[in-house]
N, C-alpha and C positions, 0 to 999 in steps of 0.2 A: 673221606676228607671232611664231610659235614659233622661227623661225630667228634673229630679232634679239634675243630675250630672252637666250639664252646669251652672245651677244656683249656685251650690256649688262652682264650679271653678271660676265663676265670683265674687262671694262674697269673696272668699279667696284672689283673685287677688286684688280686691278693698280694702280689709282690709290691706293686705300687703303694698299696695301703700300708703294708708292713714298713717299707722304706720311709714313708711320710711319718708314720707314728714314731719310728725310732729317731728321726731327725727333727721332729717337732713341726714339720710342715704339714699343711692340710690341703694338699693339691692332689686331684685325681685326674688321670688321663681317661678321657671318654672317647671311645671309638664308635663312629657311626657310619651310615651309608645313605646314599640317595640314588635314585634312578628315575628316569622318565621326566616328562615335562610337568612342571609344577602348576602353571597357570590353569590348564584344563582340570587338573586334580583339585585345586582349590575351588574352582568354580562349581565342580560337582559336589564337593563337600558343603559349600555355602548354600547350594540349592537342595541339600539333603537327599541327593540322588544315591549316595553311598552310605550304608550303615557300617560305621567303623567299630562300633562297640563290641561286636562279636570277635574282633581281632585282638582286643585287649584281654590278656590272660589275667593280670592282677595289677592293682594300684597300691603303691607303698608310700608312706610318709617319707619325707626326705631323710629323717633321722635313721631310717632303716635302709639306707642306700646300699649297703653291702649285701643284705639279703635280696634286694631288688636285682642287683647285678648277677648274683648267684642264680636266682630264679630265671633271669633272661638267658642264662647259659644252658638251661635244661632243654633237652630234646623236646620238640613239639610246641615250645612256647613261641608265640608270634610277636607279642608286644607287651612290655612291662612299662608302666608309667611311674614317675616319681612326682609326688604332690608336695608343694611347699608347705611348711608348717603354718597353721592358722594363728 
């Protein structure tokens, strides 16, 4: 099941992008998840008790959003970030 989930996410993203391009709309559906209590996690992050940088596979500029979503769908990728344009 884990191998088909990234493909389904990639297909959904590409279909959404294609529909929006054809219709002239620039809206993208973003699928996310969350789990666990946030307060202790934020506290640990604030105190630098957790090094999150090894979890980040790659950082993309916002204009490369499609490539970022495709990268995020690859097997073994933990976290992909989108950086707003400067």
